[in-house]
C-alpha positions in Angstrom: 53.2 -82.4 -48.6 53.9 -85.3 -46.2 51.4 -86.3 -43.7 53.1 -84.4 -40.8 49.9 -84.1 -38.8 49.0 -87.8 -38.7 48.7 -89.1 -35.2 51.6 -91.1 -33.8 51.2 -94.1 -31.4 52.6 -92.0 -28.6 50.3 -89.0 -29.2 47.0 -90.6 -28.3 46.3 -87.9 -25.6 46.2 -84.2 -25.9 49.1 -82.4 -24.2 48.0 -80.1 -21.4 47.8 -76.5 -22.2 49.9 -75.4 -19.2 52.8 -77.6 -20.4 52.3 -76.3 -24.1 52.3 -72.6 -23.4 55.9 -72.4 -22.1 57.2 -74.6 -25.0 55.5 -72.4 -27.6 56.7 -69.3 -25.8 60.3 -70.5 -26.0 60.2 -71.3 -29.7 58.5 -67.9 -30.5 61.1 -66.2 -28.4 63.8 -67.9 -30.5 62.0 -66.8 -33.7 61.7 -63.2 -32.5 65.1 -62.8 -31.0 66.9 -65.0 -33.6 66.1 -62.5 -36.3 67.5 -59.8 -34.1 70.7 -61.6 -32.9 71.7 -62.6 -36.5 74.3 -60.2 -37.6 73.0 -57.8 -40.1 75.8 -58.1 -42.8 74.3 -55.3 -45.0 76.7 -55.6 -48.0 76.2 -59.3 -48.1 72.4 -59.0 -47.6 72.2 -56.5 -50.6 74.3 -58.7 -52.8 72.1 -61.7 -52.0 68.9 -59.7 -52.7 70.4 -58.5 -56.1 71.4 -62.2 -56.9 67.8 -63.4 -56.3 66.6 -60.6 -58.7 69.1 -61.7 -61.3 67.9 -65.3 -60.9 64.3 -64.4 -61.2 65.2 -62.4 -64.3 66.9 -65.4 -65.8 63.8 -67.6 -65.0 61.5 -64.9 -66.5 59.9 -64.3 -63.1 58.8 -60.8 -62.4 55.7 -60.7 -60.3 57.1 -58.3 -57.6 57.2 -55.2 -59.7 53.6 -55.1 -61.1 52.1 -56.1 -57.7 54.2 -53.4 -55.9 53.1 -50.9 -58.5 49.5 -51.8 -58.0 49.6 -51.5 -54.2 51.5 -48.2 -54.5 49.0 -46.6 -56.8 45.9 -47.9 -55.1 45.6 -47.1 -51.4 42.5 -49.1 -51.1 44.6 -52.2 -51.9 47.9 -51.0 -50.4 46.6 -50.1 -47.0 44.7 -53.4 -46.3 47.8 -55.4 -47.6 50.0 -53.6 -45.2 47.7 -54.4 -42.3 47.5 -57.9 -43.5 51.3 -58.1 -43.5 51.8 -56.6 -40.2 49.1 -58.6 -38.2 47.8 -61.8 -39.8 51.3 -63.6 -39.4 50.8 -63.1 -35.7 47.1 -63.8 -35.3 46.1 -66.5 -37.7 48.9 -68.9 -36.9 48.3 -69.2 -33.1 44.5 -69.2 -33.8 44.9 -72.3 -36.1 47.1 -73.8 -33.3 44.5 -73.3 -30.8 41.7 -74.7 -33.0 43.8 -77.8 -33.6 44.5 -78.2 -30.0 40.7 -78.0 -29.1 39.1 -79.7 -32.1 41.6 -82.1 -33.5 43.7 -83.2 -30.4 44.9 -86.3 -32.1 46.8 -84.2 -34.8 47.8 -81.5 -32.5 51.2 -82.7 -31.2 52.5 -83.5 -34.8 51.2 -80.1 -36.0 52.9 -78.2 -33.3 56.1 -80.1 -33.9 56.0 -79.4 -37.6 55.6 -75.7 -37.0 58.4 -75.6 -34.5 60.7 -77.6 -36.6 60.2 -75.5 -39.6 60.6 -72.3 -37.8 64.1 -73.4 -36.5 65.0 -74.3 -40.1 64.0 -70.8 -41.2 66.2 -69.1 -38.5 69.0 -71.1 -39.7 68.3 -69.6 -43.3 68.3 -66.2 -41.9 71.8 -66.8 -40.4 73.3 -68.5 -43.4 71.8 -66.1 -46.1 71.0 -62.6 -44.9 68.8 -61.0 -47.6 67.8 -57.5 -48.3 64.1 -57.3 -49.1 63.1 -55.5 -52.2 61.9 -52.4 -50.3 65.4 -51.7 -49.0 67.1 -51.7 -52.4 68.1 -48.7 -54.0 65.2 -46.8 -55.6 66.6 -47.3 -59.2 65.5 -51.1 -58.9 61.9 -49.9 -59.0 60.5 -50.9 -55.6 58.5 -48.7 -53.3 58.1 -49.4 -49.5 54.4 -49.5 -49.1 54.8 -49.8 -45.3 56.6 -46.5 -45.4 54.2 -44.9 -47.9 51.1 -45.8 -45.7 52.7 -45.7 -42.3 50.3 -42.8 -41.2 47.5 -45.4 -41.4 48.9 -48.0 -39.2 51.0 -48.6 -35.9 54.1 -49.3 -37.9 56.7 -46.7 -38.8 58.7 -46.1 -41.9 61.5 -48.7 -40.9 59.6 -52.0 -40.7 56.3 -53.6 -39.9 57.2 -53.5 -36.2 55.4 -50.8 -34.0 56.6 -47.2 -34.5 59.9 -46.6 -32.9 60.8 -50.2 -32.4 62.0 -51.0 -36.0 65.6 -51.0 -34.6 64.7 -54.2 -32.6 64.1 -56.2 -35.7 66.4 -57.6 -38.3 65.1 -56.1 -41.6 67.6 -58.3 -43.6 66.0 -61.7 -42.8 63.9 -62.1 -46.0 65.1 -65.6 -47.0 63.1 -67.7 -46.4 59.7 -66.1 -46.0 58.2 -67.5 -42.8 55.2 -65.3 -43.5 54.6 -67.6 -46.4 55.8 -70.6 -44.7 53.5 -70.3 -41.7 50.6 -69.4 -44.0 51.3 -72.8 -45.8 51.1 -74.6 -42.5 47.8 -72.9 -41.6 46.4 -73.7 -45.1 47.3 -77.4 -45.0 45.8 -77.8 -41.5 42.6 -75.9 -42.5 42.2 -78.0 -45.6 42.9 -81.4 -44.0 40.9 -81.0 -40.8 38.3 -78.5 -41.7 34.9 -80.0 -42.3 33.1 -77.0 -43.5 33.8 -75.9 -47.2 34.4 -72.3 -46.2 37.1 -73.5 -43.7 38.8 -75.5 -46.5 38.4 -72.6 -48.9 40.2 -70.5 -46.4 43.0 -73.0 -46.2 43.5 -72.5 -50.0 43.1 -68.8 -50.0 45.2 -67.8 -47.2 48.7 -69.0 -48.3 47.9 -67.6 -51.9 46.9 -64.1 -50.5 49.9 -64.1 -48.3 52.2 -64.7 -51.3 50.7 -61.6 -53.1 50.8 -59.6 -50.0 54.5 -60.2 -49.2 55.5 -59.5 -52.8 53.1 -56.5 -53.3 54.4 -54.7 -50.2 58.0 -55.3 -51.5 58.9 -57.2 -48.3 59.9 -60.5 -50.1 60.9 -61.8 -53.5 59.0 -64.6 -55.2 61.8 -67.0 -54.5 61.5 -66.0 -50.8 58.0 -67.4 -50.9 59.2 -70.6 -52.6 61.9 -71.1 -49.9 59.3 -70.5 -47.2 57.1 -73.3 -48.7 60.2 -75.5 -49.0 61.1 -75.0 -45.4 57.8 -76.2 -44.3 58.1 -79.2 -46.5 61.4 -80.0 -44.9 59.8 -79.5 -41.5 57.0 -81.8 -42.5 59.6 -84.5 -43.3 61.4 -84.0 -40.0 58.3 -84.2 -37.9 58.1 -88.0 -37.2 61.8 -88.3 -36.5 61.4 -85.3 -34.1 58.5 -86.9 -32.3 60.4 -90.2 -32.0 63.3 -88.5 -30.6 61.3 -86.6 -28.1 59.6 -89.7 -27.0 63.0 -91.5 -26.5 64.2 -88.6 -24.4 60.9 -88.5 -22.4 61.1 -92.3 -21.7 64.7 -92.1 -20.5 63.8 -89.2 -18.3 61.1 -91.0 -16.7 63.2 -94.1 -16.2 65.9 -92.1 -14.4 63.3 -90.7 -12.1 61.7 -94.1 -11.6 65.1 -95.5 -10.4 65.5 -92.8 -7.8 64.5 -93.8 -4.2 61.1 -92.2 -3.5 61.5 -92.3 0.4 64.8 -90.4 0.8 64.5 -87.4 3.0 66.7 -84.3 2.5 69.0 -85.7 5.3 69.4 -89.0 3.7 67.4 -91.0 6.1 64.4 -93.1 5.2 60.8 -93.2 6.6 59.6 -96.3 8.2 56.6 -97.6 6.5 53.3 -96.8 8.0 52.4 -100.6 8.1 55.2 -101.4 10.6 54.0 -102.1 14.2 55.7 -103.5 17.3 55.5 -107.2 18.0 53.4 -108.3 20.8 55.0 -107.8 24.2 57.8 -105.7 22.7 58.6 -102.6 24.8 60.1 -99.5 23.5 63.0 -98.3 25.9 62.2 -95.1 27.7 58.5 -95.2 26.8 56.0 -94.8 29.7 52.8 -96.6 29.6 49.8 -95.2 31.3 47.5 -97.4 33.2 43.8 -97.1 32.8 42.9 -98.5 36.4 44.9 -99.1 39.5 44.4 -102.8 39.3 46.2 -102.9 36.0 49.6 -102.5 37.7 49.0 -105.5 40.0 47.9 -107.5 37.3 50.9 -106.8 35.2 53.2 -107.5 38.2 51.6 -110.8 38.8 52.1 -111.7 35.1 55.7 -110.7 35.2 56.2 -112.8 38.4 54.5 -115.8 36.7 57.0 -115.5 33.7 60.1 -115.5 36.1 58.8 -118.4 38.2 59.8 -121.2 35.6 63.1 -119.6 35.1 63.7 -119.8 38.9 62.5 -123.4 39.1 65.1 -124.3 36.3 
């Protein structure tokens, strides 16, 4: 995996959290709504799912069926697997992102860019290749929807891992690539690379592997979906440095444009006089009345003015 989280020359300081939250919210919103907005071409999605099965059969890959039968027959495994599928994807990923932000600030900007770039690539995959997950194939293909089987134990319904009644707000035919696996790989790499405690690094290895088993055992993804999810993260890692350089160029040009703008222009177009400007000695402002501190000041000023006029009269 390329060193996508290495610090770059322009990332010496940690971004501020109040600028990061809107950016992350926008990308997560694209992820959540992008799955929904992609047109559900069900016949094409089913054919793509069957094509993946045929390819796996040709490659002698068939981990989905035994795993699915195991979770279906054993609720003590199937129910925790369903909870893991429905929750960890949305809990572990932001937790690792916050951990990197707080503890490994030098690597945060690259890690965040890697995650966002890979997610956008995954959304492109959903659009280009709608794929029916194993659980939605016809029953004669041998898959059981464990989310539906154990729906009474969780907040999800029979339609998807979304909360009960909201399954219609998700695109269930966005199985290729598996971003459950992709995001888990991202978490695993960061935990392994930046974790100092052996247990943290062990979690970095275990979490992606467990996620692969869960997504296949619950019949939500094929094995090749998981492979594609890891491949998307690898592509995102390769694009991280170019993305950071592009972002820096845009930021520098934006700052240059604002730097060239006059800073003292008022809304009406007039400019402010500098606070350091003062009137010259003896200069009088028309219409301005000057107050005398003592009655003798007026006579003294008149005498001075008369003295100034005297040489002129003599000349």
